DONUMI-428369 format. One line per 2 residues: number of its first residue (from 1); for each residue x, y, z of N, C-alpha, C. Coordinates in pm, whole numbers, plus 50000, padded with zeros to 5 digits. Example, Ala and Ser with C-alpha at 12.3 -4.5 7.8 and 13.67 -1.06 7.14 Angstrom:
1 = 51319,49431,50780,51230,49550,50780,51320,49670,50780; 51285,49775,50708,51367,49894,50714,51290,50003,50787
***
This chain:
1 = 50820,52371,24180,50737,52470,24111,50593,52457,24162; 50540,52565,24218,50399,52572,24258,50326,52670,24164
3 = 50203,52642,24135,50128,52732,24048,49978,52723,24083; 49910,52834,24053,49767,52845,24077,49693,52832,23944
5 = 49577,52764,23945,49493,52764,23824,49353,52811,23864; 49286,52874,23767,49158,52935,23792,49070,52926,23668
7 = 48945,52879,23688,48849,52871,23578,48715,52927,23628; 48670,53033,23566,48541,53093,23598,48458,53116,23470
9 = 48485,53037,23368,48422,53060,23238,48281,53007,23229; 48243,52912,23320,48108,52863,23322,48058,52862,23467
11 = 47936,52809,23488,47883,52804,23622,47958,52704,23710; 48038,52615,23649,48116,52517,23723,48257,52570,23739
13 = 48282,52641,23851,48411,52706,23870,48512,52619,23942; 48640,52643,23918,48747,52569,23980,48861,52659,24017
15 = 48924,52631,24130,49046,52699,24173,49134,52596,24236; 49264,52597,24202,49350,52495,24257,49493,52543,24270
17 = 49560,52491,24371,49703,52514,24388,49775,52382,24366; 49871,52382,24274,49935,52257,24233,50089,52270,24238
19 = 50148,52153,24247,50293,52145,24243,50331,52071,24113; 50451,52095,24065,50494,52033,23940,50466,51885,23940
21 = 50413,51831,23826,50370,51697,23819,50220,51684,23851; 50151,51797,23857,50007,51803,23883,49975,51740,24022
23 = 50058,51771,24118,50034,51729,24258,49946,51834,24325; 49828,51790,24374,49732,51883,24430,49775,51926,24571
25 = 49785,52055,24592,49807,52112,24725,49680,52166,24785; 49593,52218,24700,49467,52277,24742,49374,52282,24620
27 = 49250,52244,24636,49157,52260,24523,49019,52287,24576; 48941,52360,24500,48804,52394,24538,48723,52402,24412
29 = 48603,52341,24414,48509,52349,24305,48383,52417,24356; 48322,52498,24273,48206,52574,24319,48111,52600,24206
31 = 47983,52599,24237,47879,52634,24142,47847,52782,24160; 47848,52857,24052,47818,52998,24061,47670,53019,24091
33 = 47642,53090,24198,47506,53123,24234,47474,53268,24201; 47560,53357,24248,47538,53498,24220,47656,53560,24145
35 = 47771,53562,24206,47884,53629,24144,48014,53562,24181; 48099,53537,24082,48230,53480,24109,48314,53572,24197
37 = 48292,53699,24185,48371,53793,24267,48346,53775,24416; 48232,53720,24453,48201,53691,24590,48262,53561,24638
39 = 48306,53476,24548,48355,53344,24584,48510,53333,24579; 48570,53393,24478,48713,53370,24454,48801,53425,24564
41 = 48775,53547,24609,48859,53608,24712,48860,53528,24843; 48742,53487,24896,48747,53404,25018,48821,53272,24998
43 = 48810,53212,24879,48882,53088,24851,49031,53109,24848; 49075,53220,24795,49218,53250,24794,49269,53272,24937
45 = 49186,53332,25020,49223,53352,25160,49241,53219,25232; 49149,53126,25205,49159,52992,25262,49288,52925,25217
47 = 49323,52938,25094,49439,52876,25038,49566,52927,25105; 49567,53053,25143,49686,53111,25203,49715,53056,25342
49 = 49620,52980,25396,49644,52912,25525,49750,52802,25510; 49778,52760,25387,49881,52663,25361,50016,52735,25359
51 = 50083,52742,25473,50207,52818,25489,50304,52812,25374; 50367,52697,25353,50469,52685,25249,50409,52695,25108
53 = 50280,52677,25099,50215,52681,24968,50139,52811,24943; 50185,52915,25005,50115,53043,24994,50135,53103,24855
55 = 50060,53208,24828,50068,53277,24696,50208,53331,24669; 50282,53357,24771,50413,53420,24752,50513,53326,24681
57 = 50481,53196,24680,50574,53099,24620,50536,53053,24480; 50444,53122,24417,50394,53076,24287,50493,53106,24174
59 = 50500,53014,24079,50583,53032,23960,50503,53101,23847; 50374,53062,23838,50286,53122,23738,50141,53100,23778
61 = 50049,53161,23707,49907,53141,23724,49849,53092,23593; 49781,52976,23597,49713,52922,23480,49568,52971,23481
63 = 49523,53029,23371,49390,53087,23369,49317,53040,23243; 49192,52999,23258,49106,52966,23142,49056,53094,23083
65 = 49091,53117,22957,49064,53247,22894,48933,53247,22813; 48861,53135,22810,48735,53127,22738,48744,53016,22635
67 = 48639,53005,22551,48516,53087,22554,48421,53038,22660; 48328,53128,22699,48230,53097,22798,48154,53221,22836
69 = 48111,53229,22961,48039,53343,23010,48126,53469,23001; 48072,53576,22942,48148,53700,22934,48184,53752,23071
71 = 48085,53755,23161,48108,53810,23295,48201,53721,23373; 48175,53591,23373,48263,53500,23448,48404,53504,23400
73 = 48423,53506,23267,48558,53509,23213,48629,53637,23252; 48561,53749,23248,48622,53877,23287,48664,53876,23434
75 = 48580,53818,23520,48615,53813,23664,48742,53731,23686; 48744,53612,23622,48863,53527,23639,48990,53594,23585
77 = 48979,53657,23472,49092,53725,23412,49139,53842,23504; 49045,53913,23559,49082,54028,23644,49156,53981,23769
79 = 49105,53871,23832,49169,53817,23950,49310,53766,23915; 49321,53690,23806,49451,53637,23768,49551,53746,23735
81 = 49502,53848,23662,49595,53956,23625,49641,54034,23749; 49544,54059,23840,49581,54133,23962,49685,54060,24046
83 = 49665,53930,24061,49761,53850,24139,49898,53845,24067; 49894,53824,23936,50019,53813,23862,50098,53943,23867
85 = 50031,54055,23857,50097,54185,23866,50162,54203,24002; 50084,54172,24108,50136,54189,24243,50252,54098,24275
87 = 50246,53975,24222,50352,53877,24252,50462,53878,24150; 50446,53956,24043,50547,53965,23937,50576,53829,23875
89 = 50471,53760,23838,50480,53629,23774,50396,53629,23647; 50425,53539,23553,50351,53538,23428,50219,53459,23439
91 = 50136,53480,23337,50012,53405,23323,50030,53299,23212; 49965,53186,23230,49967,53079,23131,49823,53055,23086
93 = 49789,53080,22960,49650,53066,22913,49615,52923,22877; 49493,52883,22909,49437,52755,22867,49298,52785,22814
95 = 49260,52722,22700,49123,52744,22652,49029,52643,22712; 48903,52682,22726,48804,52590,22776,48788,52466,22685
97 = 48798,52490,22556,48790,52378,22461,48896,52271,22490; 49020,52318,22511,49131,52224,22539,49108,52150,22669
99 = 49058,52220,22771,49033,52156,22901,48922,52051,22888; 48821,52081,22812,48709,51983,22793,48761,51861,22717
101 = 48843,51885,22616,48898,51770,22542,48988,51684,22634; 49063,51747,22721,49147,51671,22816,49059,51589,22910
103 = 48947,51647,22952,48854,51574,23039,48800,51448,22970; 48783,51457,22839,48728,51346,22764,48835,51268,22685
105 = 48958,51271,22734,49067,51207,22662,49052,51056,22655; 48964,50998,22736,48939,50855,22732,48867,50815,22603
107 = 48800,50912,22536,48721,50881,22418,48811,50868,22295; 48790,50763,22219,48875,50734,22103,48835,50809,21976
109 = 48711,50857,21972,48664,50928,21854,48680,51080,21868; 48605,51152,21787,48612,51299,21791,48542,51350,21916
111 = 48608,51443,21985,48552,51511,22103,48509,51651,22063; 48383,51686,22089,48330,51812,22045,48290,51897,22165
113 = 48359,52008,22193,48318,52098,22300,48181,52155,22266; 48096,52167,22366,47957,52207,22344,47918,52298,22462
115 = 47953,52427,22449,47946,52521,22562,47830,52617,22542; 47746,52633,22642,47633,52725,22631,47680,52867,22605
117 = 47630,52924,22492,47664,53061,22456,47545,53154,22472; 47437,53106,22534,47311,53180,22549,47252,53211,22409
119 = 47134,53270,22406,47067,53304,22282,47051,53184,22187; 47033,53064,22248,47015,52941,22177,47131,52912,22080
121 = 47252,52936,22130,47373,52903,22054,47470,52836,22148; 47569,52770,22087,47676,52708,22164,47812,52752,22106
123 = 47911,52763,22196,48047,52778,22152,48102,52640,22123; 48158,52622,22005,48203,52488,21966,48307,52497,21856
125 = 48370,52383,21830,48455,52362,21716,48465,52213,21689; 48493,52177,21565,48514,52037,21531,48654,52032,21468
127 = 48746,51968,21539,48885,51966,21497,48911,51847,21405; 48869,51860,21281,48891,51758,21182,48953,51822,21058
129 = 49029,51744,20980,49084,51802,20855,48977,51809,20747; 48996,51898,20654,48911,51904,20536,48771,51958,20563
131 = 48674,51904,20493,48537,51958,20498,48469,51933,20631; 48514,51837,20707,48449,51808,20837,48482,51912,20945
133 = 48580,51998,20918,48625,52092,21021,48522,52204,21044; 48506,52241,21171,48424,52357,21207,48510,52450,21291
135 = 48532,52568,21242,48620,52664,21312,48560,52708,21444; 48641,52744,21544,48587,52791,21672,48492,52907,21651
137 = 48374,52897,21711,48276,53004,21695,48150,52979,21775; 48054,53064,21755,47923,53052,21821,47822,53011,21714
139 = 47755,52896,21739,47669,52835,21635,47536,52791,21695; 47432,52781,21610,47312,52711,21655,47350,52567,21684
141 = 47300,52507,21793,47341,52371,21829,47317,52271,21715; 47208,52288,21640,47179,52196,21532,47285,52191,21425
143 = 47350,52306,21398,47453,52310,21297,47574,52226,21339; 47608,52236,21470,47725,52158,21518,47691,52008,21511
145 = 47569,51974,21554,47530,51831,21556,47532,51774,21415; 47481,51853,21320,47476,51806,21179,47616,51777,21125
147 = 47714,51854,21168,47852,51841,21117,47932,51735,21188; 47882,51687,21301,47958,51594,21383,47964,51457,21323
149 = 48083,51396,21313,48090,51258,21264,48030,51159,21363; 47974,51052,21314,47914,50950,21400,48017,50899,21500
151 = 47974,50877,21623,48065,50830,21728,48133,50942,21803; 48102,51067,21770,48159,51181,21843,48108,51182,21987
153 = 48186,51245,22074,48143,51267,22211,48125,51417,22232; 48008,51459,22276,47979,51598,22308,48002,51622,22457
155 = 48075,51728,22488,48107,51758,22626,48099,51908,22650; 48034,51946,22758,48023,52088,22794,47888,52114,22858
157 = 47869,52235,22912,47743,52264,22979,47629,52288,22883; 47655,52282,22754,47548,52288,22653,47480,52152,22632
159 = 47547,52043,22676,47492,51910,22654,47357,51890,22720; 47343,51919,22852,47210,51900,22913,47104,51992,22857
161 = 47143,52109,22804,47047,52204,22749,46989,52154,22618; 47068,52084,22539,47026,52043,22404,47032,51890,22385
163 = 47018,51819,22498,47026,51673,22496,46927,51612,22396; 46806,51667,22392,46704,51608,22303,46739,51622,22156
165 = 46822,51717,22120,46862,51734,21981,46972,51634,21940; 47042,51582,22037,47157,51496,22008,47113,51350,22005
167 = 47128,51287,21893,47083,51147,21873,47181,51055,21948; 47135,51000,22060,47221,50915,22142,47261,50785,22074
169 = 47194,50747,21968,47233,50628,21893,47355,50653,21806; 47379,50781,21775,47493,50817,21690,47608,50878,21768
171 = 47578,50939,21883,47678,51015,21956,47681,50976,22103; 47794,51006,22168,47806,50988,22314,47798,51124,22381
173 = 47746,51125,22504,47732,51249,22581,47808,51233,22712; 47882,51338,22749,47947,51338,22876,47856,51412,22975
175 = 47797,51336,23071,47695,51394,23155,47737,51425,23297; 47863,51404,23332,47910,51431,23467,47938,51580,23485
177 = 47952,51622,23612,47983,51763,23637,48121,51799,23583; 48133,51920,23531,48253,51956,23459,48337,52055,23538
179 = 48397,52007,23646,48496,52085,23718,48634,52049,23661; 48708,52149,23618,48823,52124,23527,48957,52163,23589
181 = 48965,52179,23718,49089,52224,23783,49208,52138,23744; 49195,52007,23754,49309,51919,23728,49347,51920,23579
183 = 49251,51924,23492,49277,51929,23350,49350,52060,23314; 49304,52172,23373,49369,52300,23348,49513,52299,23402
185 = 49531,52235,23516,49667,52224,23573,49760,52150,23479; 49717,52035,23429,49802,51956,23342,49834,52033,23213
187 = 49733,52095,23156,49755,52169,23031,49846,52292,23054; 49829,52358,23166,49910,52475,23195,50058,52440,23211
189 = 50085,52322,23271,50224,52278,23281,50285,52257,23143; 50208,52197,23053,50257,52175,22915,50287,52306,22847
191 = 50193,52400,22860,50213,52531,22795,50331,52604,22856; 50344,52597,22987,50456,52664,23056,50592,52610,23009
193 = 50597,52477,22996,50723,52415,22952,50760,52455,22810; 50660,52487,22729,50684,52535,22591,50720,52684,22590
195 = 50718,52748,22702,50758,52887,22711,50650,52986,22669; 50526,52940,22660,50419,53027,22613,50350,53094,22732
197 = 50421,53189,22791,50368,53267,22903,50342,53410,22860; 50258,53479,22937,50221,53617,22904,50234,53708,23025
199 = 50276,53829,22998,50266,53932,23100,50121,53966,23115; 50074,54002,23237,49930,54030,23258,49871,54127,23159
201 = 49947,54230,23121,49893,54331,23033,49876,54284,22889; 49936,54169,22856,49936,54123,22716,49836,54010,22691
203 = 49774,53959,22796,49686,53843,22778,49540,53894,22767; 49470,53845,22665,49330,53886,22644,49237,53763,22652
205 = 49114,53785,22690,49017,53674,22694,48984,53627,22551; 48943,53501,22542,48903,53447,22415,48753,53459,22401
207 = 48707,53556,22321,48566,53574,22297,48540,53529,22153; 48437,53449,22135,48400,53405,22000,48274,53476,21949
209 = 48226,53569,22032,48108,53648,21992,48113,53777,22069; 48071,53887,22007,48071,54013,22077,47955,54020,22178
211 = 47976,54096,22284,47874,54108,22387,47758,54191,22336; 47642,54181,22406,47525,54262,22367,47559,54411,22372
213 = 47631,54453,22475,47664,54595,22487,47752,54641,22370; 47848,54557,22331,47935,54592,22217,47856,54600,22087
215 = 47763,54510,22070,47680,54515,21951,47591,54639,21948; 47534,54670,22065,47440,54784,22075,47513,54914,22046
217 = 47633,54931,22101,47703,55059,22084,47815,55056,21981; 47822,54936,21911,47922,54922,21805,48060,54952,21853
219 = 48101,54888,21965,48237,54908,22017,48309,54775,22009; 48440,54779,22018,48522,54661,22003,48545,54596,22141
221 = 48557,54459,22140,48592,54389,22261,48739,54418,22296; 48770,54403,22428,48910,54423,22471,49000,54323,22400
***
């Protein structure tokens, strides 16, 4: 089983071709400078140089559906849907929150995704039972920090932006670059084995906040 994974939800993009068991056949990490649409197509062309590992042999495409950049997420979804339609294969969704938690699986305490949502907010959630729980959403960073239990690890591209707000004596910070191809690959295999696949027309991005255009014109997100 070969499969493609794609993440364009933040400025740290990833594309990878994997074989069952998370065996890497091809991987590329890239920092968004202008537009993901200018990067992804050339990378796919490079990948097709791998004869037996070409796009024609894919079982599914794993795609990070958000939350993150509205534009980046839409580009990734469009590429994944177009490929899946052409190849007649399903899509397997992975959330950015799950991929970040997998990246920080070494941490024994609570792992808190902390993703830049612009407008001085972060996309986050706190997966705890009872009153400590914070549902997935867009929040002022201070609200998330206040709700975090001591010993939590914050991970995401919002960490360097709001580092000064996070008390390092109470919390841990993941400060390395966040390229998530391998984590997305492992998660997508798990989801695929559970049979949770989608036809391209049925999969929607995960938005936790409406876009400026939608708010301005009072229209609904896709």
